[in-house]
C-alpha positions as CSV (number, residue, x, y, z in Angstrom):
1,M,0.0,0.0,0.0
2,Q,1.5,3.3,-1.0
3,L,1.9,6.4,1.1
4,S,-0.1,9.5,0.3
5,A,1.4,12.5,-1.3
6,G,1.4,16.0,0.0
7,G,3.9,15.6,2.7
8,N,1.8,13.3,4.9
9,L,3.9,10.2,5.3
10,W,1.5,8.6,7.8
11,M,-1.8,8.1,6.1
12,T,-2.2,5.2,3.7
13,A,-3.5,6.3,0.3
14,V,-6.8,4.6,-0.4
15,E,-8.5,6.1,-3.5
16,D,-11.9,4.8,-2.7
17,R,-11.9,6.0,1.0
18,R,-15.1,8.0,1.6
19,W,-14.8,11.3,3.6
20,E,-18.0,13.1,4.7
21,F,-17.5,16.8,5.4
22,W,-20.3,18.5,7.5
23,I,-20.6,22.1,8.5
24,D,-23.3,21.5,11.1
25,E,-25.8,24.0,12.7
26,R,-25.4,25.3,16.2
27,R,-26.6,22.8,18.8
28,P,-26.7,22.5,22.6
29,G,-23.9,20.6,24.4
30,W,-25.8,17.4,24.9
31,A,-26.8,17.3,21.2
32,N,-23.2,18.0,20.0
33,M,-21.7,15.2,22.1
34,S,-24.5,12.9,21.0
35,V,-23.8,13.6,17.3
36,D,-20.0,13.1,17.7
37,M,-20.7,9.7,19.3
38,G,-23.1,8.9,16.5
39,L,-20.3,9.5,14.0
40,L,-18.1,7.2,16.0
41,D,-20.9,4.5,15.7
42,L,-21.2,5.0,12.0
43,T,-17.4,4.8,11.5
44,E,-17.2,1.6,13.5
45,A,-20.1,0.1,11.5
46,D,-18.9,0.8,8.0
47,G,-15.4,2.3,8.1
48,G,-16.5,5.7,6.9
49,C,-14.6,8.9,7.7
50,W,-16.1,12.1,9.0
51,L,-15.0,15.7,9.5
52,R,-17.6,17.7,11.3
53,L,-17.4,21.5,12.2
54,Y,-19.8,23.1,14.6
55,Q,-20.6,25.6,17.3
56,W,-22.6,25.5,20.6
57,E,-26.0,27.2,21.3
58,P,-26.3,28.1,24.1
59,H,-22.7,28.6,25.1
60,C,-21.6,25.6,27.1
61,L,-19.1,24.4,29.6
62,S,-17.8,20.9,28.8
63,F,-15.8,18.6,31.1
64,G,-13.5,15.8,30.3
65,R,-14.8,12.3,30.8
66,H,-12.7,11.6,33.9
67,E,-12.3,15.1,35.2
68,P,-13.2,15.4,39.0
69,V,-15.7,18.2,38.5
70,G,-17.2,18.1,42.0
71,S,-13.9,18.7,43.7
72,T,-12.4,21.1,41.2
73,Y,-15.3,23.5,40.3
74,D,-18.0,25.3,42.2
75,V,-20.9,23.3,40.9
76,A,-23.5,25.3,42.8
77,R,-22.2,28.5,41.3
78,I,-22.2,27.0,37.8
79,Q,-25.9,26.1,38.3
80,R,-26.8,29.4,39.9
81,L,-25.3,31.2,36.9
82,G,-27.4,29.1,34.6
83,L,-24.5,27.9,32.6
84,D,-25.1,25.0,30.2
85,A,-22.8,22.1,31.0
86,V,-22.1,18.6,29.6
87,R,-19.5,15.9,30.1
88,R,-17.6,14.8,27.0
89,P,-17.1,11.2,26.0
90,T,-13.4,12.0,25.6
91,G,-10.7,12.9,28.2
92,G,-9.0,16.2,29.0
93,R,-10.1,19.2,31.1
94,A,-12.8,21.9,31.0
95,V,-13.5,24.0,28.0
96,W,-15.9,27.0,27.7
97,H,-17.5,26.8,24.2
98,A,-18.3,30.4,23.3
99,R,-16.4,32.3,20.6
100,E,-14.8,29.2,19.0
101,L,-15.2,26.6,16.3
102,T,-15.3,22.9,17.3
103,Y,-14.1,20.2,15.0
104,A,-14.7,16.4,15.2
105,V,-12.9,13.7,13.2
106,A,-14.3,10.1,13.3
107,A,-12.4,7.5,11.2
108,P,-10.7,4.1,11.4
109,W,-7.6,4.9,13.5
110,R,-5.3,2.7,11.4
111,I,-5.5,5.1,8.4
112,F,-3.3,7.4,10.5
113,G,-1.0,4.6,11.7
114,S,-1.7,5.2,15.4
115,L,-3.7,7.3,17.7
116,R,-0.7,9.5,18.5
117,R,-0.1,10.1,14.8
118,A,-3.7,10.9,14.2
119,Y,-3.5,13.5,17.0
120,L,-0.5,15.1,15.5
121,E,-1.8,14.9,11.9
122,I,-5.1,16.5,12.7
123,H,-3.3,19.3,14.6
124,G,-1.0,19.7,11.6
125,L,-4.1,20.1,9.4
126,L,-5.6,22.8,11.7
127,A,-2.2,24.6,11.8
128,E,-2.0,24.6,8.1
129,A,-5.5,25.9,7.7
130,L,-5.0,28.7,10.1
131,G,-1.6,29.5,8.6
132,T,-3.0,30.0,5.1
133,L,-5.5,32.5,6.7
134,G,-2.6,34.6,8.0
135,V,-2.3,33.3,11.5
136,T,1.2,32.7,12.8
137,V,1.1,29.2,14.2
138,S,3.4,26.6,15.7
139,L,3.0,23.2,17.3
140,A,3.8,22.9,21.1
141,P,6.7,20.8,22.2
142,R,6.0,17.7,24.2
143,V,5.6,18.3,27.9
144,R,4.2,16.5,30.9
145,T,0.4,16.5,30.8
146,A,-1.3,18.6,33.5
147,A,-3.4,16.8,36.1
148,L,-7.1,16.6,35.6
149,D,-7.9,18.8,38.6
150,T,-5.8,21.8,37.5
151,G,-8.6,23.6,35.6
152,A,-9.0,24.8,32.1
153,C,-7.9,22.8,29.1
154,F,-6.3,25.9,27.6
155,S,-4.2,26.8,30.6
156,Q,-1.3,24.7,29.4
157,P,-0.4,23.3,26.0
158,V,0.8,19.7,25.6
159,G,2.9,18.3,22.8
160,G,1.6,18.8,19.3
161,E,-1.2,21.2,20.2
162,V,-1.6,24.4,18.0
163,L,-0.2,27.7,19.3
164,A,-0.8,31.2,17.9
165,D,1.6,33.9,19.0
166,G,2.8,31.4,21.6
167,R,-0.7,30.8,23.1
168,K,-2.7,27.6,22.9
169,V,-5.6,28.0,20.5
170,V,-6.5,24.4,19.8
171,G,-7.3,21.8,22.5
172,S,-8.3,18.2,21.6
173,A,-9.1,14.9,23.1
174,Q,-9.6,11.3,21.7
175,L,-11.7,8.2,22.3
176,R,-10.9,4.9,20.7
177,R,-13.5,2.1,20.3
178,G,-12.5,-1.0,18.4
179,S,-11.3,-0.1,14.9
180,A,-12.6,3.5,15.1
181,F,-11.6,6.7,16.9
182,L,-13.1,10.1,17.7
183,Q,-11.0,13.2,18.1
184,H,-12.7,16.5,18.7
185,G,-11.5,19.9,20.0
186,S,-12.0,23.6,20.1
187,I,-10.3,26.2,17.9
188,L,-10.4,29.4,20.0
189,L,-11.1,32.8,18.5
190,D,-10.6,34.8,21.7
191,G,-9.6,34.5,25.3
192,S,-12.9,33.6,26.8
193,Q,-11.4,30.6,28.6
194,E,-10.7,32.7,31.7
195,L,-14.2,31.9,32.8
196,V,-13.1,28.4,33.6
197,A,-10.5,29.5,36.1
198,G,-13.1,31.8,37.8
199,L,-15.3,28.7,38.4
200,M,-12.7,26.7,40.3
201,Q,-13.3,26.0,44.0
202,R,-9.8,27.1,45.1
203,P,-7.9,30.2,44.0
204,G,-6.1,29.4,40.8
205,T,-2.4,29.5,40.4
206,E,-0.7,31.4,37.6
207,N,-0.6,28.2,35.6
208,D,-4.4,27.6,36.1
209,R,-5.3,30.9,34.4
210,P,-5.4,30.6,30.6
211,G,-4.3,34.2,30.0
212,E,-5.4,34.1,26.3
213,S,-7.0,37.5,26.7
214,S,-4.5,39.0,24.2
215,W,-5.5,36.4,21.6
216,S,-8.3,37.6,19.4
217,S,-8.8,36.4,15.9
218,P,-10.5,38.6,13.2
219,L,-11.3,35.5,11.2
220,A,-14.9,34.5,10.4
221,V,-15.9,31.1,11.5
222,E,-17.2,30.2,8.0
223,D,-13.8,31.1,6.5
224,I,-12.0,28.9,9.0
225,A,-14.4,26.0,8.4
226,H,-14.1,26.0,4.6
227,R,-10.3,26.4,4.7
228,I,-10.1,23.4,7.1
229,A,-12.1,21.4,4.6
230,E,-9.9,22.5,1.6
231,C,-6.7,21.6,3.5
232,A,-8.1,18.2,4.6
233,A,-9.1,17.3,1.1
234,S,-5.6,18.0,-0.1
235,R,-3.9,16.1,2.7
236,W,-6.2,13.1,3.1
237,A,-6.8,10.9,0.1
238,G,-10.2,9.7,-0.9
239,H,-13.6,10.9,-2.2
240,W,-14.9,14.0,-0.4
241,N,-18.6,14.7,-0.1
242,Q,-20.2,17.7,1.7
243,V,-23.1,16.6,3.9
244,R,-26.4,18.2,2.9
245,D,-28.9,15.9,4.6
246,P,-28.0,15.1,8.3
247,S,-30.8,12.6,8.9
248,L,-28.5,9.6,9.0
249,M,-26.2,11.3,11.6
250,L,-29.1,12.5,13.7
251,E,-30.6,9.1,13.8
252,A,-27.3,7.7,15.0
253,A,-27.0,10.5,17.5
254,A,-30.4,9.8,19.0
255,A,-29.1,6.6,20.7
256,H,-26.9,8.9,22.9
257,Y,-29.3,11.7,23.8
258,A,-30.3,10.2,27.2
259,Q,-26.7,9.8,28.3
260,F,-25.6,13.4,27.5
261,Q,-28.8,14.9,28.9
262,S,-28.3,13.1,32.2
263,S,-27.3,15.1,35.2
264,A,-25.8,11.9,36.6
265,W,-23.4,11.7,33.7
266,T,-22.5,15.4,33.9
267,W,-22.0,15.7,37.6
268,A,-21.2,12.2,38.9
269,R,-17.5,12.8,39.3
């Protein structure tokens, strides 16, 4: 099996691979997580590949699957403020989904070679897309991952994550199930992640506070979404189709609605 062209030496070139590209509408947190899990189901069932780009309405606080929310955040204050919240099926730490674009990739993990290579390749794609739009980007060097009880996802970059002007602007997490994997993450457009530090139970340290307030992108979400799709089609071999009818994906997502609407799932840890 030959390796793909275009500088990506990891992905195997399969000309009949099917990629579905979907710019979705804004959805609440529980629906967004359900849809991503539905894409993972579809991938595991038939080996299809998905690239979904979306936003959150209302704005939402998402927690990593294993994050100790009850001991890290002021849950009563979150609820008193009426903030929407959901727990992701993937790992990592808290993210405030406001002025940002979220991406999701669901595909057979072997097409990337390994989960680590998939992580790096997807971030390479996002860095390329932002770079072609005039953002000065780099990939973070590998460092020790912060503990799950240390606050915002964007307070500290880990190896391979995307930086703009030295600040982390893409945070991602993965879930593998059988032959398929899901990777999703946020592409920040400003420094709104400081909200997360303000919701912690104990006073944050300097490292807890994201400090992205000086990062503000003038880019339109639609321009970023379409540029990501263009770069993906040039990097990842196969037939690309833009989703027009989401009925199949929403049907798959419905199987997960109860889980992600459950307060027990969101607040149990």
